[in-house]
Backbone atoms as SQL, in Angstrom:
CREATE TABLE atoms (id INTEGER PRIMARY KEY, chain TEXT, resi INTEGER, resn TEXT, atom TEXT, x REAL, y REAL, z REAL);
INSERT INTO atoms VALUES
  (1, 'A', 1, 'MET', 'N', -12.541, -9.834, 11.663),
  (2, 'A', 1, 'MET', 'CA', -13.180, -9.119, 10.595),
  (3, 'A', 1, 'MET', 'C', -12.585, -9.607, 9.274),
  (4, 'A', 2, 'ILE', 'N', -13.389, -10.154, 8.411),
  (5, 'A', 2, 'ILE', 'CA', -12.936, -10.635, 7.112),
  (6, 'A', 2, 'ILE', 'C', -13.186, -9.538, 6.086),
  (7, 'A', 3, 'GLU', 'N', -12.105, -9.075, 5.452),
  (8, 'A', 3, 'GLU', 'CA', -12.212, -8.055, 4.403),
  (9, 'A', 3, 'GLU', 'C', -12.554, -8.697, 3.070),
  (10, 'A', 4, 'ALA', 'N', -11.943, -9.857, 2.795),
  (11, 'A', 4, 'ALA', 'CA', -12.178, -10.560, 1.537),
  (12, 'A', 4, 'ALA', 'C', -11.783, -12.014, 1.729),
  (13, 'A', 5, 'LEU', 'N', -12.437, -12.862, 1.007),
  (14, 'A', 5, 'LEU', 'CA', -12.110, -14.286, 1.037),
  (15, 'A', 5, 'LEU', 'C', -11.505, -14.632, -0.316),
  (16, 'A', 6, 'LYS', 'N', -10.277, -15.133, -0.321),
  (17, 'A', 6, 'LYS', 'CA', -9.556, -15.453, -1.550),
  (18, 'A', 6, 'LYS', 'C', -9.190, -16.927, -1.540),
  (19, 'A', 7, 'THR', 'N', -8.935, -17.467, -2.720),
  (20, 'A', 7, 'THR', 'CA', -8.477, -18.848, -2.854),
  (21, 'A', 7, 'THR', 'C', -7.088, -18.833, -3.469),
  (22, 'A', 8, 'ILE', 'N', -6.177, -19.556, -2.852),
  (23, 'A', 8, 'ILE', 'CA', -4.824, -19.659, -3.393),
  (24, 'A', 8, 'ILE', 'C', -4.876, -20.612, -4.581),
  (25, 'A', 9, 'GLY', 'N', -4.379, -20.151, -5.716),
  (26, 'A', 9, 'GLY', 'CA', -4.412, -20.930, -6.949),
  (27, 'A', 9, 'GLY', 'C', -3.431, -22.083, -6.944),
  (28, 'A', 10, 'PRO', 'N', -3.491, -22.943, -7.973),
  (29, 'A', 10, 'PRO', 'CA', -2.635, -24.126, -8.057),
  (30, 'A', 10, 'PRO', 'C', -1.141, -23.799, -8.075),
  (31, 'A', 11, 'SER', 'N', -0.790, -22.583, -8.529),
  (32, 'A', 11, 'SER', 'CA', 0.630, -22.206, -8.571),
  (33, 'A', 11, 'SER', 'C', 1.079, -21.546, -7.265),
  (34, 'A', 12, 'GLY', 'N', 0.179, -21.469, -6.280),
  (35, 'A', 12, 'GLY', 'CA', 0.533, -20.888, -4.984),
  (36, 'A', 12, 'GLY', 'C', 0.371, -19.384, -4.926),
  (37, 'A', 13, 'GLN', 'N', -0.305, -18.801, -5.898),
  (38, 'A', 13, 'GLN', 'CA', -0.466, -17.347, -5.938),
  (39, 'A', 13, 'GLN', 'C', -1.856, -16.936, -5.476),
  (40, 'A', 14, 'ILE', 'N', -1.905, -15.690, -5.006),
  (41, 'A', 14, 'ILE', 'CA', -3.175, -15.100, -4.587),
  (42, 'A', 14, 'ILE', 'C', -3.211, -13.672, -5.133),
  (43, 'A', 15, 'SER', 'N', -4.355, -13.232, -5.600),
  (44, 'A', 15, 'SER', 'CA', -4.498, -11.880, -6.121),
  (45, 'A', 15, 'SER', 'C', -5.092, -10.986, -5.040),
  (46, 'A', 16, 'LEU', 'N', -4.466, -9.838, -4.830),
  (47, 'A', 16, 'LEU', 'CA', -4.969, -8.886, -3.838),
  (48, 'A', 16, 'LEU', 'C', -5.834, -7.816, -4.478),
  (49, 'A', 17, 'GLY', 'N', -5.862, -7.764, -5.788),
  (50, 'A', 17, 'GLY', 'CA', -6.668, -6.773, -6.501),
  (51, 'A', 17, 'GLY', 'C', -5.807, -5.825, -7.304),
  (52, 'A', 18, 'LYS', 'N', -6.392, -5.289, -8.359),
  (53, 'A', 18, 'LYS', 'CA', -5.640, -4.418, -9.269),
  (54, 'A', 18, 'LYS', 'C', -5.137, -3.147, -8.595),
  (55, 'A', 19, 'GLU', 'N', -5.815, -2.703, -7.543),
  (56, 'A', 19, 'GLU', 'CA', -5.351, -1.478, -6.878),
  (57, 'A', 19, 'GLU', 'C', -3.970, -1.638, -6.237),
  (58, 'A', 20, 'TYR', 'N', -3.526, -2.879, -6.075),
  (59, 'A', 20, 'TYR', 'CA', -2.203, -3.140, -5.501),
  (60, 'A', 20, 'TYR', 'C', -1.185, -3.549, -6.547),
  (61, 'A', 21, 'ALA', 'N', -1.552, -3.525, -7.809),
  (62, 'A', 21, 'ALA', 'CA', -0.644, -3.929, -8.887),
  (63, 'A', 21, 'ALA', 'C', 0.635, -3.092, -8.844),
  (64, 'A', 22, 'GLY', 'N', 1.767, -3.755, -8.880),
  (65, 'A', 22, 'GLY', 'CA', 3.061, -3.088, -8.888),
  (66, 'A', 22, 'GLY', 'C', 3.546, -2.606, -7.542),
  (67, 'A', 23, 'ARG', 'N', 2.759, -2.780, -6.506),
  (68, 'A', 23, 'ARG', 'CA', 3.159, -2.331, -5.163),
  (69, 'A', 23, 'ARG', 'C', 3.962, -3.423, -4.474),
  (70, 'A', 24, 'HIS', 'N', 4.803, -3.017, -3.526),
  (71, 'A', 24, 'HIS', 'CA', 5.548, -3.960, -2.701),
  (72, 'A', 24, 'HIS', 'C', 4.721, -4.285, -1.468),
  (73, 'A', 25, 'VAL', 'N', 4.781, -5.528, -1.026),
  (74, 'A', 25, 'VAL', 'CA', 4.092, -5.928, 0.194),
  (75, 'A', 25, 'VAL', 'C', 5.051, -6.689, 1.105),
  (76, 'A', 26, 'LEU', 'N', 4.842, -6.545, 2.380),
  (77, 'A', 26, 'LEU', 'CA', 5.573, -7.299, 3.390),
  (78, 'A', 26, 'LEU', 'C', 4.613, -8.350, 3.910),
  (79, 'A', 27, 'ILE', 'N', 5.033, -9.605, 3.874),
  (80, 'A', 27, 'ILE', 'CA', 4.191, -10.694, 4.367),
  (81, 'A', 27, 'ILE', 'C', 4.855, -11.267, 5.604),
  (82, 'A', 28, 'GLN', 'N', 4.175, -11.160, 6.726),
  (83, 'A', 28, 'GLN', 'CA', 4.685, -11.688, 7.990),
  (84, 'A', 28, 'GLN', 'C', 3.881, -12.927, 8.362),
  (85, 'A', 29, 'LYS', 'N', 4.606, -13.987, 8.687),
  (86, 'A', 29, 'LYS', 'CA', 3.959, -15.227, 9.113),
  (87, 'A', 29, 'LYS', 'C', 4.126, -15.327, 10.619),
  (88, 'A', 30, 'SER', 'N', 3.035, -15.130, 11.366),
  (89, 'A', 30, 'SER', 'CA', 3.120, -15.140, 12.825),
  (90, 'A', 30, 'SER', 'C', 2.977, -16.544, 13.402),
  (91, 'A', 31, 'GLU', 'N', 2.289, -17.403, 12.674),
  (92, 'A', 31, 'GLU', 'CA', 2.145, -18.807, 13.059),
  (93, 'A', 31, 'GLU', 'C', 1.644, -19.553, 11.819),
  (94, 'A', 32, 'PRO', 'N', 1.691, -20.868, 11.818),
  (95, 'A', 32, 'PRO', 'CA', 1.236, -21.592, 10.627),
  (96, 'A', 32, 'PRO', 'C', -0.193, -21.192, 10.241),
  (97, 'A', 33, 'GLY', 'N', -0.356, -20.773, 8.997),
  (98, 'A', 33, 'GLY', 'CA', -1.667, -20.403, 8.491),
  (99, 'A', 33, 'GLY', 'C', -2.118, -18.989, 8.806),
  (100, 'A', 34, 'VAL', 'N', -1.282, -18.203, 9.492),
  (101, 'A', 34, 'VAL', 'CA', -1.647, -16.825, 9.836),
  (102, 'A', 34, 'VAL', 'C', -0.619, -15.879, 9.214),
  (103, 'A', 35, 'TRP', 'N', -1.075, -15.061, 8.297),
  (104, 'A', 35, 'TRP', 'CA', -0.212, -14.109, 7.605),
  (105, 'A', 35, 'TRP', 'C', -0.768, -12.706, 7.773),
  (106, 'A', 36, 'THR', 'N', 0.129, -11.763, 7.914),
  (107, 'A', 36, 'THR', 'CA', -0.233, -10.353, 7.911),
  (108, 'A', 36, 'THR', 'C', 0.429, -9.743, 6.687),
  (109, 'A', 37, 'ILE', 'N', -0.347, -9.073, 5.868),
  (110, 'A', 37, 'ILE', 'CA', 0.174, -8.462, 4.647),
  (111, 'A', 37, 'ILE', 'C', 0.100, -6.953, 4.807),
  (112, 'A', 38, 'LYS', 'N', 1.244, -6.301, 4.633),
  (113, 'A', 38, 'LYS', 'CA', 1.310, -4.845, 4.741),
  (114, 'A', 38, 'LYS', 'C', 1.865, -4.274, 3.442),
  (115, 'A', 39, 'VAL', 'N', 1.196, -3.261, 2.904),
  (116, 'A', 39, 'VAL', 'CA', 1.676, -2.560, 1.719),
  (117, 'A', 39, 'VAL', 'C', 2.674, -1.507, 2.184),
  (118, 'A', 40, 'GLY', 'N', 3.772, -1.368, 1.465),
  (119, 'A', 40, 'GLY', 'CA', 4.753, -0.376, 1.869),
  (120, 'A', 40, 'GLY', 'C', 5.836, -0.179, 0.836),
  (121, 'A', 41, 'ALA', 'N', 6.801, 0.645, 1.195),
  (122, 'A', 41, 'ALA', 'CA', 7.922, 0.950, 0.319),
  (123, 'A', 41, 'ALA', 'C', 9.055, -0.031, 0.575),
  (124, 'A', 42, 'PHE', 'N', 9.778, -0.331, -0.452),
  (125, 'A', 42, 'PHE', 'CA', 10.923, -1.230, -0.364),
  (126, 'A', 42, 'PHE', 'C', 12.188, -0.402, -0.188),
  (127, 'A', 43, 'ILE', 'N', 13.039, -0.799, 0.733),
  (128, 'A', 43, 'ILE', 'CA', 14.304, -0.093, 0.959),
  (129, 'A', 43, 'ILE', 'C', 15.430, -0.978, 0.427),
  (130, 'A', 44, 'PRO', 'N', 16.151, -0.510, -0.613),
  (131, 'A', 44, 'PRO', 'CA', 17.258, -1.303, -1.145),
  (132, 'A', 44, 'PRO', 'C', 18.332, -1.528, -0.076),
  (133, 'A', 45, 'ASP', 'N', 19.017, -2.654, -0.150),
  (134, 'A', 45, 'ASP', 'CA', 20.052, -2.990, 0.832),
  (135, 'A', 45, 'ASP', 'C', 21.092, -1.878, 0.973),
  (136, 'A', 46, 'ASN', 'N', 21.488, -1.276, -0.164),
  (137, 'A', 46, 'ASN', 'CA', 22.545, -0.265, -0.089),
  (138, 'A', 46, 'ASN', 'C', 22.062, 1.078, 0.466),
  (139, 'A', 47, 'GLU', 'N', 20.744, 1.200, 0.766),
  (140, 'A', 47, 'GLU', 'CA', 20.219, 2.413, 1.381),
  (141, 'A', 47, 'GLU', 'C', 19.698, 2.176, 2.789),
  (142, 'A', 48, 'ALA', 'N', 19.755, 0.939, 3.252),
  (143, 'A', 48, 'ALA', 'CA', 19.227, 0.593, 4.570),
  (144, 'A', 48, 'ALA', 'C', 19.947, 1.338, 5.694),
  (145, 'A', 49, 'TRP', 'N', 21.224, 1.644, 5.511),
  (146, 'A', 49, 'TRP', 'CA', 21.991, 2.334, 6.549),
  (147, 'A', 49, 'TRP', 'C', 21.383, 3.706, 6.875),
  (148, 'A', 50, 'LEU', 'N', 20.681, 4.311, 5.916),
  (149, 'A', 50, 'LEU', 'CA', 20.060, 5.610, 6.160),
  (150, 'A', 50, 'LEU', 'C', 18.937, 5.527, 7.190),
  (151, 'A', 51, 'HIS', 'N', 18.426, 4.337, 7.421),
  (152, 'A', 51, 'HIS', 'CA', 17.303, 4.159, 8.338),
  (153, 'A', 51, 'HIS', 'C', 17.735, 3.662, 9.713),
  (154, 'A', 52, 'GLU', 'N', 19.054, 3.500, 9.905),
  (155, 'A', 52, 'GLU', 'CA', 19.569, 3.114, 11.220),
  (156, 'A', 52, 'GLU', 'C', 19.535, 4.360, 12.117),
  (157, 'A', 53, 'PRO', 'N', 19.254, 4.184, 13.409),
  (158, 'A', 53, 'PRO', 'CA', 19.107, 5.350, 14.310),
  (159, 'A', 53, 'PRO', 'C', 20.266, 6.345, 14.257),
  (160, 'A', 54, 'LYS', 'N', 21.503, 5.860, 14.260),
  (161, 'A', 54, 'LYS', 'CA', 22.657, 6.763, 14.260),
  (162, 'A', 54, 'LYS', 'C', 22.704, 7.584, 12.966),
  (163, 'A', 55, 'SER', 'N', 22.439, 6.931, 11.845),
  (164, 'A', 55, 'SER', 'CA', 22.464, 7.621, 10.554),
  (165, 'A', 55, 'SER', 'C', 21.295, 8.590, 10.432),
  (166, 'A', 56, 'LYS', 'N', 20.118, 8.169, 10.887),
  (167, 'A', 56, 'LYS', 'CA', 18.946, 9.050, 10.835),
  (168, 'A', 56, 'LYS', 'C', 19.193, 10.319, 11.650),
  (169, 'A', 57, 'LYS', 'N', 19.823, 10.164, 12.821),
  (170, 'A', 57, 'LYS', 'CA', 20.110, 11.317, 13.672),
  (171, 'A', 57, 'LYS', 'C', 21.101, 12.257, 12.982),
  (172, 'A', 58, 'ALA', 'N', 22.168, 11.683, 12.402),
  (173, 'A', 58, 'ALA', 'CA', 23.173, 12.503, 11.727),
  (174, 'A', 58, 'ALA', 'C', 22.565, 13.221, 10.520),
  (175, 'A', 59, 'LEU', 'N', 21.732, 12.530, 9.774),
  (176, 'A', 59, 'LEU', 'CA', 21.086, 13.133, 8.614),
  (177, 'A', 59, 'LEU', 'C', 20.146, 14.260, 9.054),
  (178, 'A', 60, 'HIS', 'N', 19.395, 14.025, 10.117),
  (179, 'A', 60, 'HIS', 'CA', 18.491, 15.054, 10.645),
  (180, 'A', 60, 'HIS', 'C', 19.292, 16.291, 11.072),
  (181, 'A', 61, 'GLN', 'N', 20.422, 16.078, 11.757),
  (182, 'A', 61, 'GLN', 'CA', 21.261, 17.195, 12.193),
  (183, 'A', 61, 'GLN', 'C', 21.820, 17.956, 10.993),
  (184, 'A', 62, 'ALA', 'N', 22.224, 17.224, 9.968),
  (185, 'A', 62, 'ALA', 'CA', 22.773, 17.868, 8.771),
  (186, 'A', 62, 'ALA', 'C', 21.709, 18.706, 8.062),
  (187, 'A', 63, 'LEU', 'N', 20.490, 18.188, 8.001),
  (188, 'A', 63, 'LEU', 'CA', 19.408, 18.940, 7.363),
  (189, 'A', 63, 'LEU', 'C', 19.048, 20.188, 8.168),
  (190, 'A', 64, 'GLU', 'N', 19.059, 20.075, 9.500),
  (191, 'A', 64, 'GLU', 'CA', 18.805, 21.248, 10.342),
  (192, 'A', 64, 'GLU', 'C', 19.885, 22.302, 10.134),
  (193, 'A', 65, 'TRP', 'N', 21.159, 21.851, 10.073),
  (194, 'A', 65, 'TRP', 'CA', 22.273, 22.776, 9.846),
  (195, 'A', 65, 'TRP', 'C', 22.096, 23.476, 8.500),
  (196, 'A', 66, 'ALA', 'N', 21.738, 22.713, 7.466),
  (197, 'A', 66, 'ALA', 'CA', 21.565, 23.291, 6.133),
  (198, 'A', 66, 'ALA', 'C', 20.433, 24.318, 6.120),
  (199, 'A', 67, 'ASP', 'N', 19.380, 24.068, 6.893),
  (200, 'A', 67, 'ASP', 'CA', 18.277, 25.035, 6.981),
  (201, 'A', 67, 'ASP', 'C', 18.732, 26.345, 7.617),
  (202, 'A', 68, 'LYS', 'N', 19.613, 26.240, 8.598),
  (203, 'A', 68, 'LYS', 'CA', 20.067, 27.421, 9.336),
  (204, 'A', 68, 'LYS', 'C', 21.254, 28.116, 8.659),
  (205, 'A', 69, 'ASN', 'N', 21.889, 27.444, 7.701),
  (206, 'A', 69, 'ASN', 'CA', 23.081, 27.982, 7.038),
  (207, 'A', 69, 'ASN', 'C', 22.896, 27.913, 5.518),
  (208, 'A', 70, 'PRO', 'N', 22.144, 28.847, 4.973),
  (209, 'A', 70, 'PRO', 'CA', 21.906, 28.808, 3.536),
  (210, 'A', 70, 'PRO', 'C', 23.216, 28.995, 2.762),
  (211, 'A', 71, 'PRO', 'N', 23.272, 28.488, 1.542),
  (212, 'A', 71, 'PRO', 'CA', 24.495, 28.621, 0.749),
  (213, 'A', 71, 'PRO', 'C', 24.816, 30.097, 0.499),
  (214, 'A', 72, 'LYS', 'N', 26.098, 30.391, 0.443),
  (215, 'A', 72, 'LYS', 'CA', 26.533, 31.757, 0.128),
  (216, 'A', 72, 'LYS', 'C', 27.789, 31.667, -0.736),
  (217, 'A', 73, 'GLU', 'N', 28.040, 32.739, -1.452),
  (218, 'A', 73, 'GLU', 'CA', 29.184, 32.766, -2.351),
  (219, 'A', 73, 'GLU', 'C', 30.485, 32.735, -1.546),
  (220, 'A', 74, 'THR', 'N', 31.431, 31.945, -2.024),
  (221, 'A', 74, 'THR', 'CA', 32.723, 31.817, -1.349),
  (222, 'A', 74, 'THR', 'C', 33.675, 32.890, -1.845),
  (223, 'A', 75, 'ASP', 'N', 34.369, 33.534, -0.898),
  (224, 'A', 75, 'ASP', 'CA', 35.433, 34.481, -1.232),
  (225, 'A', 75, 'ASP', 'C', 36.695, 33.640, -1.464),
  (226, 'A', 76, 'LEU', 'N', 37.005, 33.384, -2.740),
  (227, 'A', 76, 'LEU', 'CA', 38.109, 32.478, -3.061),
  (228, 'A', 76, 'LEU', 'C', 39.459, 33.007, -2.597),
  (229, 'A', 77, 'LYS', 'N', 39.658, 34.304, -2.646),
  (230, 'A', 77, 'LYS', 'CA', 40.930, 34.860, -2.182),
  (231, 'A', 77, 'LYS', 'C', 41.095, 34.642, -0.673),
  (232, 'A', 78, 'ALA', 'N', 40.038, 34.858, 0.098),
  (233, 'A', 78, 'ALA', 'CA', 40.095, 34.635, 1.543),
  (234, 'A', 78, 'ALA', 'C', 40.304, 33.156, 1.842),
  (235, 'A', 79, 'LEU', 'N', 39.667, 32.278, 1.085),
  (236, 'A', 79, 'LEU', 'CA', 39.832, 30.838, 1.285),
  (237, 'A', 79, 'LEU', 'C', 41.259, 30.409, 0.981),
  (238, 'A', 80, 'GLU', 'N', 41.815, 30.926, -0.114),
  (239, 'A', 80, 'GLU', 'CA', 43.202, 30.591, -0.470),
  (240, 'A', 80, 'GLU', 'C', 44.151, 31.055, 0.626),
  (241, 'A', 81, 'LYS', 'N', 43.920, 32.255, 1.149),
  (242, 'A', 81, 'LYS', 'CA', 44.763, 32.793, 2.225),
  (243, 'A', 81, 'LYS', 'C', 44.659, 31.916, 3.469),
  (244, 'A', 82, 'LYS', 'N', 43.434, 31.495, 3.785),
  (245, 'A', 82, 'LYS', 'CA', 43.209, 30.647, 4.954),
  (246, 'A', 82, 'LYS', 'C', 43.909, 29.307, 4.789),
  (247, 'A', 83, 'LEU', 'N', 43.862, 28.732, 3.586),
  (248, 'A', 83, 'LEU', 'CA', 44.496, 27.435, 3.343),
  (249, 'A', 83, 'LEU', 'C', 46.011, 27.513, 3.376),
  (250, 'A', 84, 'LYS', 'N', 46.558, 28.650, 2.997),
  (251, 'A', 84, 'LYS', 'CA', 48.025, 28.821, 3.004),
  (252, 'A', 84, 'LYS', 'C', 48.548, 29.150, 4.393),
  (253, 'A', 85, 'SER', 'N', 47.685, 29.604, 5.286),
  (254, 'A', 85, 'SER', 'CA', 48.081, 29.973, 6.639),
  (255, 'A', 85, 'SER', 'C', 48.498, 28.713, 7.398),
  (256, 'A', 86, 'PRO', 'N', 49.586, 28.774, 8.202),
  (257, 'A', 86, 'PRO', 'CA', 50.039, 27.571, 8.934),
  (258, 'A', 86, 'PRO', 'C', 49.017, 27.054, 9.939),
  (259, 'A', 87, 'HIS', 'N', 48.137, 27.907, 10.426),
  (260, 'A', 87, 'HIS', 'CA', 47.146, 27.494, 11.425),
  (261, 'A', 87, 'HIS', 'C', 45.755, 27.377, 10.816),
  (262, 'A', 88, 'GLY', 'N', 45.627, 27.650, 9.539),
  (263, 'A', 88, 'GLY', 'CA', 44.344, 27.542, 8.875),
  (264, 'A', 88, 'GLY', 'C', 43.358, 28.620, 9.248),
  (265, 'A', 89, 'SER', 'N', 43.843, 29.745, 9.820),
  (266, 'A', 89, 'SER', 'CA', 42.912, 30.817, 10.188),
  (267, 'A', 89, 'SER', 'C', 43.418, 32.160, 9.758);
């Protein structure tokens, strides 16, 4: 199924249309002359670890915990007493 027929210009560029202006695309070359172009979000290198299975699981668990444990005011005197206790309790 041909969606559009484009010509690669002399500088090696191809236009996908204004609706894709400013978007990131992933271009996969499966064999010579065959490309798959996918529009998507770009993940910076320093954030890629968030998408690793172990990190995703830990983040999901942390978000579930936060949902079940809403923030509450801390009793600073009780906390100070707990921190000064030799066993922390």
